[in-house]
C-alpha positions in Angstrom: -5.5 -110.0 -198.4 -8.8 -110.3 -200.3 -8.3 -114.1 -200.8 -7.5 -114.4 -197.1 -10.7 -112.7 -196.0 -12.8 -114.6 -198.6 -11.4 -117.9 -197.3 -12.0 -117.0 -193.7 -15.6 -115.9 -194.7 -16.1 -119.4 -196.1 -14.6 -121.2 -193.1 -16.7 -119.2 -190.6 -19.9 -120.8 -191.9 -18.6 -124.3 -192.3 -19.0 -125.5 -188.7 -22.4 -123.8 -187.8 -25.1 -126.0 -186.4 -27.5 -124.1 -184.2 -29.8 -121.3 -185.3 -27.8 -118.8 -183.2 -24.4 -120.0 -184.6 -25.8 -119.7 -188.2 -27.1 -116.1 -187.5 -23.8 -115.0 -185.9 -21.8 -116.9 -188.6 -23.8 -115.1 -191.3 -23.0 -111.7 -189.9 -19.3 -112.5 -189.6 -19.3 -114.1 -193.1 -20.9 -111.0 -194.5 -18.4 -108.7 -192.7 -15.3 -110.7 -193.7 -16.5 -110.7 -197.3 -17.1 -107.0 -197.2 -13.5 -106.5 -195.9 -12.3 -108.9 -198.6 -14.2 -107.0 -201.3 -12.8 -103.7 -200.0 -9.3 -105.1 -200.1 -9.8 -106.3 -203.7 -11.2 -103.0 -204.8 -8.2 -101.2 -203.2 -5.9 -103.5 -205.1 -7.7 -102.8 -208.3 -7.6 -99.0 -207.7 -3.8 -99.2 -207.1 -3.2 -101.3 -210.3 -5.5 -99.1 -212.4 -3.8 -95.9 -211.1 -0.4 -97.4 -212.0 -1.5 -98.5 -215.4 -3.0 -95.1 -216.2 0.1 -93.3 -214.9 2.4 -95.4 -217.0 0.2 -95.7 -220.0 0.2 -99.5 -219.5 -2.0 -101.9 -221.5 -5.2 -103.0 -219.9 -6.4 -106.6 -219.9 -3.3 -107.8 -221.8 -2.5 -110.8 -219.6 -4.4 -113.9 -218.5 -4.1 -112.5 -214.9 -5.9 -109.3 -215.9 -8.7 -111.2 -217.7 -9.1 -113.7 -214.9 -9.1 -110.7 -212.5 -11.9 -109.0 -214.3 -13.9 -112.2 -214.4 -13.2 -112.8 -210.7 -14.3 -109.3 -209.7 -17.6 -109.6 -211.7 -18.2 -113.0 -210.0 -17.4 -111.6 -206.6 -19.8 -108.7 -207.0 -22.6 -110.9 -208.2 -21.9 -113.4 -205.4 -21.9 -110.7 -202.8 -25.1 -109.0 -204.1 -27.0 -112.3 -204.4 -25.8 -113.5 -201.0 -26.7 -110.2 -199.4 -30.2 -110.2 -201.0 -30.9 -113.8 -200.1 -30.3 -113.2 -196.4 -31.2 -109.5 -195.9 -33.8 -109.0 -198.6 -35.5 -112.4 -199.0 -38.7 -110.8 -200.3 -36.9 -110.3 -203.6 -37.0 -114.1 -204.0 -40.6 -114.4 -202.9 -39.9 -114.9 -199.2 -37.4 -116.5 -196.8 -38.2 -120.1 -197.8 -37.6 -119.4 -201.5 -34.4 -117.5 -200.7 -33.1 -120.4 -198.5 -33.8 -122.8 -201.4 -31.1 -120.9 -203.3 -28.5 -121.1 -200.6 -26.9 -124.2 -202.0 -26.2 -122.4 -205.3 -24.7 -119.5 -203.4 -22.5 -122.0 -201.5 -21.4 -123.9 -204.7 -20.7 -120.7 -206.6 -18.7 -119.4 -203.6 -16.4 -122.4 -203.8 -16.0 -121.8 -207.5 -15.2 -118.1 -207.0 -12.5 -118.9 -204.4 -11.0 -121.3 -207.0 -11.1 -118.5 -209.6 -9.5 -116.1 -207.1 -6.7 -118.6 -206.5 -6.2 -119.1 -210.2 -6.0 -115.3 -210.6 -3.3 -115.1 -208.0 -1.4 -117.9 -209.7 -1.7 -116.1 -213.0 -0.2 -113.0 -211.5 3.1 -114.8 -211.2 3.4 -114.8 -214.9 3.0 -111.0 -215.4 5.9 -108.9 -216.5 5.8 -106.9 -213.2 6.1 -110.1 -211.1 8.9 -111.5 -213.4 10.9 -108.3 -213.4 10.2 -106.9 -209.9 8.5 -109.2 -207.4 9.9 -112.6 -208.4 7.1 -114.5 -206.7 7.3 -118.1 -207.8 4.4 -119.9 -209.4 5.2 -123.1 -207.4 4.9 -121.2 -204.1 1.5 -119.8 -205.0 0.3 -123.3 -206.1 1.5 -124.8 -202.9 -0.2 -122.1 -200.9 -3.4 -122.7 -203.0 -3.3 -126.4 -202.3 -2.8 -125.8 -198.6 -5.8 -123.4 -198.6 -7.9 -126.0 -200.4 -6.8 -128.8 -198.1 -8.3 -126.6 -195.3 -11.5 -125.7 -197.0 -12.6 -128.7 -199.1 -12.9 -131.3 -196.3 -15.2 -129.0 -194.4 -17.7 -128.8 -197.2 -21.0 -130.3 -196.2 -22.2 -132.2 -199.4 -25.8 -132.3 -198.1 -25.9 -128.5 -197.9 -25.1 -128.5 -201.7 -28.0 -130.8 -202.4 -25.6 -133.7 -203.1 
């Protein structure tokens, strides 16, 4: 669910052109990311509760390690994006904050790749292999389809390229 909301948050800003579209898009982007972050935290709480209840090992799989890195990146991404738009004075004013948007965009694309890799790595966990049986190939196909929808909409000029 978190990856779905993060992807939608990215897509909502891709087609904005006018100042009003950008403003409205930013609010929706922020809201979708907030819901995505809440869904991710809910998932983390469920996993941690289960690990503690069953005395399971923490950070013992590539999925767990990627998940931790992804969570840290998501929190940083959200905090910086929030500050850039809602607290531009932290960057010396709105113009300075806007100069950093391209880095927020680029790192957002990297974070979504990291999130997709984390989901793919989940297919190799013992729980998935023994209980869920989600196939890696299916997750990879879904990831490629997601990227096919997102990547062509990236405006290279907004990344400074």
